[in-house]
TORDREN-172423 format. One line per 4 residues: number of its first residue (from 0); their letters; for each residue x, z, y of C-alpha. Coordinates in steps of 0.5 Angstrom, whole numbers. Layout:
NUM) A) X Z Y | ... $
This chain:
0) MKLL) -52 42 -103 | -58 40 -107 | -55 33 -107 | -49 36 -110 $
4) YYVS) -52 39 -115 | -56 33 -117 | -50 29 -117 | -46 34 -121 $
8) FSLI) -52 34 -126 | -53 27 -126 | -45 26 -128 | -46 31 -134 $
12) LTLF) -52 27 -137 | -48 21 -136 | -43 24 -140 | -47 26 -145 $
16) SVQL) -51 20 -146 | -44 16 -147 | -41 20 -152 | -47 22 -157 $
20) AEAK) -46 16 -162 | -41 19 -167 | -36 16 -172 | -36 16 -179 $
24) GGCV) -29 18 -179 | -24 21 -184 | -22 28 -186 | -15 32 -185 $
28) KGQV) -14 38 -190 | -9 42 -193 | -5 49 -193 | -1 53 -188 $
32) QDSL) 5 58 -190 | 10 62 -187 | 17 57 -188 | 21 63 -190 $
36) RELP) 16 67 -195 | 12 61 -197 | 6 66 -196 | -1 63 -194 $
40) LAGA) -2 64 -186 | -9 67 -186 | -12 66 -178 | -7 61 -176 $
44) TIRI) -11 55 -172 | -11 48 -173 | -13 43 -168 | -13 36 -166 $
48) ESTA) -10 35 -159 | -14 33 -153 | -21 33 -157 | -25 39 -159 $
52) RGAN) -24 39 -166 | -20 44 -170 | -21 50 -175 | -18 57 -177 $
56) VTKT) -14 57 -183 | -18 61 -189 | -15 67 -193 | -12 63 -198 $
60) GEFF) -8 59 -193 | -13 53 -193 | -16 48 -187 | -21 43 -187 $
64) ISAI) -23 38 -181 | -28 33 -182 | -31 27 -178 | -25 25 -174 $
68) PEGN) -26 18 -171 | -21 13 -173 | -15 13 -168 | -8 16 -167 $
72) YNLI) -7 23 -166 | -3 30 -166 | -5 35 -170 | -2 42 -168 $
76) ASMI) -1 48 -172 | 0 55 -169 | 0 62 -170 | 2 68 -166 $
80) GYYS) 9 70 -168 | 11 63 -170 | 13 57 -167 | 8 51 -167 $
84) TKLS) 8 45 -170 | 6 38 -168 | 5 32 -173 | 3 25 -171 $
88) ITIK) -3 23 -176 | -7 16 -176 | -14 17 -178 | -18 11 -182 $
92) DNDT) -25 11 -184 | -27 15 -190 | -19 17 -191 | -17 24 -193 $
96) LTFI) -10 26 -191 | -7 32 -194 | -1 36 -191 | 3 43 -193 $
100) ISLR) 5 46 -186 | 10 51 -186 | 11 55 -179 | 18 58 -178 $
104) PQEI) 17 66 -175 | 19 66 -168 | 24 72 -166 | 22 70 -159 $
108) RAAT) 14 72 -159 | 11 67 -154 | 4 64 -155 | 4 57 -154 $
112) IVVS) -3 55 -154 | -7 57 -148 | -15 57 -146 | -15 59 -139 $
116) ASKH) -11 54 -135 | -16 48 -135 | -22 52 -139 | -20 49 -146 $
120) SQSI) -15 49 -151 | -8 46 -149 | -1 47 -150 | 3 51 -145 $
124) QDVP) 8 45 -144 | 2 41 -142 | 0 46 -136 | 2 44 -129 $
128) ISIS) 2 51 -127 | 6 57 -128 | 2 61 -134 | 4 68 -138 $
132) VIDA) 2 70 -144 | 2 77 -147 | 0 78 -155 | -3 83 -159 $
136) QQLQ) 3 85 -162 | 7 86 -156 | 1 91 -154 | 2 94 -160 $
140) ERNI) 9 95 -160 | 9 98 -153 | 4 103 -154 | 0 100 -149 $
144) TKID) -7 104 -148 | -10 100 -142 | -10 93 -140 | -7 94 -133 $
148) DALR) -1 97 -136 | 0 91 -140 | 0 87 -134 | 6 91 -131 $
152) YIPG) 11 87 -136 | 9 80 -134 | 14 76 -129 | 11 76 -122 $
156) VNIS) 6 81 -123 | 5 88 -119 | 0 93 -120 | -2 98 -115 $
160) RDQV) -8 102 -118 | -13 98 -120 | -11 92 -115 | -7 86 -119 $
164) SIRG) -2 82 -114 | 1 76 -117 | 7 73 -113 | 5 78 -107 $
168) SSGF) -2 75 -107 | -4 82 -105 | -2 89 -103 | -6 95 -103 $
172) ALGL) -12 97 -99 | -17 103 -101 | -24 99 -102 | -22 92 -102 $
176) GSRV) -24 87 -107 | -19 84 -112 | -16 78 -110 | -15 76 -117 $
180) ALLL) -20 74 -122 | -22 78 -128 | -25 74 -135 | -27 77 -141 $
184) DGFP) -28 71 -146 | -29 67 -140 | -34 72 -137 | -33 74 -130 $
188) MLSG) -31 82 -130 | -31 84 -123 | -36 89 -120 | -41 87 -116 $
192) DNGD) -40 92 -110 | -33 92 -109 | -31 86 -113 | -25 90 -116 $
196) MKFD) -23 91 -123 | -25 96 -128 | -20 96 -133 | -23 102 -137 $
200) ALPF) -29 97 -139 | -25 93 -143 | -25 93 -151 | -17 94 -152 $
204) INVE) -17 94 -159 | -20 88 -160 | -15 84 -155 | -12 78 -158 $
208) RVEV) -8 76 -152 | -8 76 -144 | -7 70 -140 | -5 70 -133 $
212) IKGA) -5 64 -128 | 0 64 -122 | -3 61 -116 | -10 60 -113 $
216) GSAL) -15 58 -119 | -21 57 -115 | -22 50 -117 | -24 52 -123 $
220) YGTG) -26 60 -123 | -29 60 -116 | -29 66 -111 | -24 72 -113 $
224) ALGG) -18 67 -116 | -15 67 -109 | -8 69 -112 | -9 68 -119 $
228) VVSI) -13 69 -126 | -13 74 -131 | -16 72 -138 | -17 77 -143 $
232) FTKE) -19 74 -150 | -21 78 -156 | -20 76 -163 | -24 72 -167 $
236) PTEK) -26 74 -174 | -24 71 -180 | -27 71 -188 | -21 76 -189 $
240) LDVR) -24 83 -187 | -20 86 -181 | -20 94 -181 | -16 97 -175 $
244) FRAF) -15 104 -173 | -10 107 -168 | -9 114 -165 | -4 117 -161 $
248) GGLF) -2 123 -158 | 3 125 -152 | 5 129 -146 | 8 129 -140 $
252) TQPK) 14 133 -139 | 15 138 -133 | 17 136 -127 | 24 137 -124 $
256) YDAW) 22 141 -118 | 18 148 -119 | 14 146 -113 | 11 140 -117 $
260) KVFN) 9 144 -123 | 2 145 -124 | 1 147 -131 | 4 153 -135 $
264) SPPE) 5 148 -141 | 6 140 -141 | 0 137 -140 | -3 132 -146 $
268) QYGF) -6 126 -147 | -9 123 -153 | -14 118 -156 | -16 113 -162 $
272) DAGI) -19 107 -163 | -22 104 -169 | -25 97 -170 | -28 92 -176 $
276) LKKI) -28 85 -176 | -31 80 -181 | -34 73 -182 | -39 73 -188 $
280) DDFS) -42 66 -189 | -45 63 -182 | -45 70 -179 | -39 74 -176 $
284) ITVS) -39 81 -173 | -34 85 -169 | -35 93 -168 | -30 98 -164 $
288) VGTK) -31 105 -161 | -25 108 -157 | -24 115 -153 | -18 117 -149 $
292) YDKS) -17 124 -145 | -11 125 -140 | -10 131 -137 | -5 128 -132 $
296) YREF) 1 130 -129 | -3 132 -123 | -8 137 -121 | -15 135 -120 $
300) DDSK) -13 128 -124 | -16 129 -131 | -20 124 -134 | -24 122 -140 $
304) RWNF) -26 115 -143 | -30 112 -148 | -32 105 -150 | -36 101 -155 $
308) YSKL) -36 94 -156 | -40 89 -161 | -39 82 -162 | -44 78 -166 $
312) GYSF) -44 70 -168 | -48 65 -172 | -46 58 -174 | -53 54 -174 $
316) STKT) -48 48 -177 | -41 46 -176 | -43 43 -169 | -47 49 -166 $
320) ILTG) -45 56 -165 | -48 62 -162 | -44 68 -160 | -46 75 -156 $
324) FINT) -43 81 -154 | -45 88 -151 | -39 92 -148 | -41 99 -145 $
328) AGED) -36 104 -143 | -36 111 -139 | -31 115 -135 | -31 122 -132 $
332) HANW) -25 124 -128 | -23 128 -122 | -24 125 -115 | -16 125 -114 $
336) VYWN) -14 120 -107 | -8 122 -105 | -3 128 -105 | -3 134 -101 $
340) SLDS) 5 133 -98 | 11 130 -101 | 13 137 -103 | 6 138 -106 $
344) ATRP) 6 131 -109 | 2 134 -115 | -3 137 -112 | -9 135 -107 $
348) PTGT) -10 136 -100 | -11 144 -98 | -19 145 -98 | -21 140 -103 $
352) NLNE) -27 141 -107 | -24 142 -114 | -31 142 -118 | -32 135 -115 $
356) RINS) -32 129 -121 | -34 122 -121 | -38 119 -127 | -39 112 -128 $
360) QKLA) -42 107 -133 | -41 100 -134 | -45 95 -139 | -43 88 -140 $
364) TALE) -47 84 -144 | -47 76 -145 | -49 70 -149 | -45 64 -151 $
368) LKHF) -48 57 -154 | -42 52 -156 | -45 45 -159 | -40 39 -161 $
372) FNEE) -44 33 -160 | -38 30 -163 | -31 31 -164 | -30 29 -157 $
376) VFLI) -35 32 -153 | -38 39 -153 | -42 43 -149 | -42 51 -147 $
380) LRSG) -47 55 -144 | -46 62 -142 | -50 67 -139 | -48 75 -138 $
384) IFST) -49 81 -134 | -44 86 -132 | -47 93 -129 | -43 98 -126 $
388) DFHN) -46 105 -124 | -42 111 -121 | -44 117 -117 | -41 124 -115 $
392) EGLE) -42 131 -118 | -41 138 -116 | -41 136 -109 | -41 141 -103 $
396) TGVQ) -47 142 -99 | -48 137 -94 | -42 132 -97 | -45 125 -97 $
400) AINS) -45 122 -104 | -41 116 -105 | -46 113 -110 | -47 105 -112 $
404) AATV) -50 101 -118 | -49 94 -118 | -51 88 -122 | -48 81 -123 $
408) FNNE) -52 76 -126 | -47 70 -128 | -50 63 -131 | -45 57 -133 $
412) AQLS) -46 51 -136 | -39 47 -138 | -39 40 -141 | -32 38 -143 $
416) AKLN) -31 30 -146 | -26 26 -148 | -28 19 -144 | -23 15 -148 $
420) RDLF) -16 16 -151 | -12 18 -145 | -18 21 -140 | -21 28 -141 $
424) LTSG) -26 31 -136 | -29 38 -135 | -35 39 -131 | -39 45 -130 $
428) LNAT) -45 48 -126 | -45 56 -124 | -50 61 -121 | -48 68 -119 $
432) FNSV) -53 73 -117 | -50 80 -114 | -55 86 -113 | -53 93 -110 $
436) ESPI) -57 99 -109 | -53 105 -105 | -53 110 -100 | -47 107 -97 $
440) YGSP) -48 100 -98 | -56 99 -97 | -59 94 -102 | -55 88 -100 $
444) KQRI) -56 81 -105 | -51 76 -106 | -52 69 -108 | -46 64 -110 $
448) FSAY) -48 57 -113 | -42 52 -115 | -40 46 -118 | -34 44 -121 $
452) TQAE) -30 38 -125 | -23 37 -127 | -20 30 -130 | -14 30 -134 $
456) YSGL) -10 23 -135 | -5 22 -140 | -4 15 -140 | 3 15 -137 $
460) RHFI) 8 16 -141 | 11 23 -142 | 6 25 -136 | 0 29 -136 $
464) VTVG) -4 28 -129 | -9 33 -127 | -14 33 -121 | -20 37 -120 $
468) GRFD) -24 41 -115 | -30 46 -114 | -36 47 -109 | -38 54 -108 $
472) AEKT) -44 56 -103 | -44 63 -102 | -50 67 -98 | -50 75 -97 $
476) DSAE) -57 77 -94 | -56 77 -86 | -49 75 -86 | -47 67 -85 $
480) RNIQ) -47 62 -90 | -41 60 -93 | -39 53 -96 | -32 52 -99 $
484) FNPK) -29 46 -103 | -23 48 -107 | -19 42 -109 | -13 42 -114 $
488) AGVS) -8 37 -117 | -2 38 -122 | 3 34 -126 | 7 35 -132 $
492) YNSP) 12 31 -135 | 15 32 -142 | 22 29 -141 | 26 26 -147 $
496) LGIQ) 31 31 -146 | 26 36 -148 | 25 39 -141 | 18 40 -139 $
500) FRAS) 17 39 -131 | 11 41 -127 | 8 41 -120 | 2 43 -117 $
504) MGRG) -2 45 -111 | -9 48 -110 | -13 52 -106 | -17 59 -107 $
508) FRAP) -22 63 -103 | -25 70 -104 | -32 71 -101 | -32 78 -98 $
512) MVGE) -36 83 -102 | -41 88 -101 | -36 94 -100 | -33 91 -94 $
516) RFAA) -39 88 -91 | -44 94 -91 | -40 100 -92 | -42 106 -88 $
520) LRFQ) -39 113 -90 | -35 118 -88 | -30 120 -93 | -23 125 -93 $
524) GITV) -24 125 -85 | -24 117 -84 | -31 114 -82 | -32 107 -85 $
528) VPNL) -36 102 -81 | -40 96 -83 | -38 89 -81 | -42 83 -83 $
532) RLLP) -38 78 -79 | -33 78 -84 | -30 71 -86 | -28 69 -93 $
536) EESW) -20 69 -95 | -17 63 -96 | -10 60 -99 | -6 54 -101 $
540) SFEG) -1 55 -107 | 4 50 -108 | 9 50 -114 | 15 46 -118 $
544) GMSH) 18 48 -124 | 21 47 -131 | 22 50 -138 | 26 48 -143 $
548) EFDW) 27 51 -151 | 34 50 -154 | 39 54 -159 | 44 58 -156 $
552) NDSP) 50 60 -161 | 45 58 -166 | 40 63 -163 | 33 60 -161 $
556) SSID) 32 61 -153 | 28 59 -147 | 28 58 -140 | 23 57 -134 $
560) ISYF) 25 56 -127 | 20 55 -121 | 19 55 -114 | 13 57 -110 $
564) QNEL) 10 58 -103 | 3 61 -102 | 0 60 -95 | -6 66 -94 $
568) FQLV) -11 65 -88 | -16 70 -86 | -14 76 -90 | -18 82 -90 $
572) EPIF) -15 88 -88 | -18 95 -86 | -17 96 -78 | -16 103 -76 $
576) QINS) -20 105 -69 | -17 112 -67 | -19 117 -62 | -17 124 -61 $
580) SAAN) -20 127 -67 | -23 122 -72 | -21 115 -74 | -26 109 -76 $
584) IKFE) -24 104 -81 | -27 97 -80 | -25 91 -85 | -23 85 -81 $
588) NITR) -20 78 -82 | -13 79 -78 | -7 76 -82 | -4 69 -83 $
592) ARIQ) 1 70 -88 | 6 66 -92 | 10 68 -98 | 16 64 -101 $
596) GAEI) 19 65 -107 | 23 63 -114 | 22 66 -121 | 26 65 -127 $
600) TFQS) 25 67 -134 | 30 67 -140 | 29 69 -147 | 34 69 -153 $
604) FISK) 35 72 -159 | 43 73 -158 | 47 72 -164 | 41 73 -168 $
608) IIGL) 42 81 -167 | 39 83 -160 | 33 80 -157 | 33 79 -149 $
612) ETSL) 27 77 -145 | 28 78 -137 | 25 75 -131 | 27 75 -124 $
616) TLMN) 22 74 -118 | 25 74 -111 | 20 73 -105 | 19 73 -98 $
620) PRIY) 12 75 -96 | 12 74 -88 | 6 75 -83 | 6 68 -80 $
624) QLDI) 5 69 -73 | 9 75 -72 | 15 73 -77 | 15 81 -80 $
628) PLAF) 14 83 -87 | 7 83 -90 | 5 90 -91 | 5 93 -98 $
632) RSPV) 9 87 -102 | 16 88 -105 | 21 82 -104 | 24 83 -111 $
636) LWYT) 21 84 -118 | 26 84 -124 | 23 86 -131 | 28 86 -137 $
640) KLYL) 26 87 -145 | 31 89 -150 | 29 89 -158 | 34 91 -164 $
644) PLGN) 32 90 -171 | 35 95 -175 | 33 93 -182 | 28 97 -187 $
648) GFEV) 22 96 -182 | 26 99 -176 | 26 96 -169 | 29 99 -162 $
652) QADY) 26 97 -156 | 27 98 -149 | 24 96 -142 | 27 96 -135 $
656) RFIA) 23 95 -129 | 26 94 -122 | 21 93 -116 | 25 93 -109 $
660) RVEQ) 23 98 -104 | 17 95 -100 | 19 93 -93 | 13 94 -89 $
664) IDPQ) 7 99 -89 | 1 98 -85 | 4 101 -78 | -3 103 -76 $
668) ITEL) -2 108 -82 | 4 111 -78 | 0 111 -72 | -6 115 -75 $
672) NSKL) -1 120 -79 | 2 121 -72 | -4 123 -69 | -9 126 -75 $
676) NIIP) -4 127 -80 | -9 125 -85 | -4 122 -91 | 2 127 -90 $
680) DAEA) 9 123 -92 | 5 117 -92 | 12 113 -91 | 15 116 -97 $
684) RVAN) 17 111 -101 | 23 108 -105 | 25 102 -110 | 22 103 -117 $
688) HVVD) 27 104 -123 | 23 105 -129 | 26 105 -136 | 21 105 -142 $
692) ARLI) 24 106 -149 | 21 106 -156 | 23 106 -164 | 18 102 -168 $
696) YNLK) 17 104 -176 | 13 98 -180 | 12 101 -187 | 10 95 -189 $
700) DTFN) 17 93 -191 | 19 99 -195 | 12 102 -197 | 8 96 -197 $
704) APIT) 3 100 -193 | 0 97 -187 | 2 102 -182 | 6 102 -176 $
708) LTLN) 9 108 -173 | 11 108 -166 | 15 114 -162 | 14 112 -155 $
712) GKNI) 18 114 -148 | 15 112 -142 | 19 113 -135 | 25 116 -140 $
716) LDYY) 29 117 -134 | 24 121 -131 | 25 117 -124 | 20 119 -118 $
720) YVEI) 17 114 -114 | 10 112 -111 | 6 105 -112 | 1 107 -107 $
724) LGNL) 1 111 -101 | 1 119 -102 | 1 118 -110 | 7 120 -114 $
728) APIR) 7 115 -120 | 7 117 -127 | 13 122 -129 | 16 122 -136 $
732) NISL) 11 121 -142 | 13 122 -149 | 8 120 -155 | 7 118 -162 $
736) QVEA) 2 112 -164 | 0 111 -171 | -3 104 -172 | -6 101 -179 $
740) RW) -9 95 -180 | -12 92 -187 $
């Protein structure tokens, strides 16, 4: 492995030395405006395709890019809510080209520039794998207050508490780490003990967009990206002062069944977020705070959350930019695990200590240095820390505390270089160190060293070919060393007919986390025992697809179709060892599985009156050897959104989510309940039919006030269902949100 690192470092030095010479070049400047109102579009992005050069549009709508080497390029202008525009330009030394670029408003709100797929900006049409994007406007309109709720609207994605499943990559198992990587502005955000997602630790009001990569992503992102990647990007400040405020308040309606009513009046929830963003000369600053309270529709399930986020940036020059952020969050909540029974679905098991609380704090801080050697070579250095600390309060005498303090140290160096007109190379080194202190895990240490590279070749007419791979070496104390190589390959073809075709394959892996290897505790009548011999989970993902944007009856429309197949090996699952009076759990590698499926997404603005977005994901998740359904996976996901502009600033929207009934739960749980009845009615489950609706009133159109009011109803049909065993999903919720931006 030392030889590997020396070779990777030598490669980076070679690329650095080859690209140091700078060309005098020419310049591009101009203005960007709305094509209908001819108003400047502050915050739009201008970039030169396949280079690291670009600019943000100022508050007057102007942009300027200098020192561009001679040659032919594509100039791309983009902004969320508008169709991107691509211009072919020819640059000569000492020339200055001037353009007025008009962007057409986009009725179908889809982002077209992505970063996470290849660790650099590129058009979504050039990406050889499926990727979905949800932007800040969609988050605002849906009155979403948590990132996990945002993911529920993305095609092919299903959420089970804090576990994200992309195209069936994961089911649900309490204590199991995430099979999907989570990133905040490029920094990993999975905890160091359980390797799970902490959604409350994310600065929600600052989120500009969420990108979801579907399929194994370990070739660039390493462990955890077994089933895909969720990348969250915060908004960059501009010269225009950006002040944001959002407050919401609402309540859960009373359940239909008297046995489920636990409060004398409808339980409430409320919260607010406030933030400010501003760029002043070479400095940029972002600060936000927020708090949320949720009484919950269940007894012993209330929670209080708070969050503080600050991001600072300084431009030493046009070539060197330093940014850093600190994000801290806390939560105090009751320790709800599962229901008493289906008849008492809103109450915890009889005898539960209702004074018990879980208090948690999260701290993420990081620095990023980006340096442009010239227009075609840039270096990114990242260093960050993510700490989580949770502990019990109000425990009864003799009850074991479930406490854990974990810290993840992450360091990465990434070099991206355009070696010639047709070849773009991204390479990097990464080192991760996890440290845990806990009475249930002990004091284990985990170390992961990685090297990756990826090449994109566009020299073939209409084709872009991507090839890459990553080595990871993982060691966790007394466990065996684990060495992984994860390759990827893909091709995209932009046909003359306007149809984009894509095909890809890649390998993923997830190293077992401390919580799976070292856990030793007794909880809710179940004893968890350690297993230091766990092997990494592995996967292969294959996909082929096409997408097309077109006009249908003079309405802008788009369609995306894909076929996928995921091969899963050595999946870690909790194995129950049952005797007459107790149950033990040990995490073990047991499953070889295959998930085949197809996905179709269609968007249109029908007759220029009603907006439609719909997606259908069909899957066949099977245990390979036994040819039986893979547990906790749904075979059908169907998401649909309708939106109807009413004029004068009003718009009505509705979402429908259908998730087919899970065919198989773990048969061990059935056996466990038959003997010990630990989770009563664990097999109670139905298909999910959830309808959300909202009425949006934008005061800007009628009163020129930057305020949006949203009357939001979630699960308005008050449909009762479960997402995980013994847990009634959220019942009907009505809320009012006020959001203002200056």
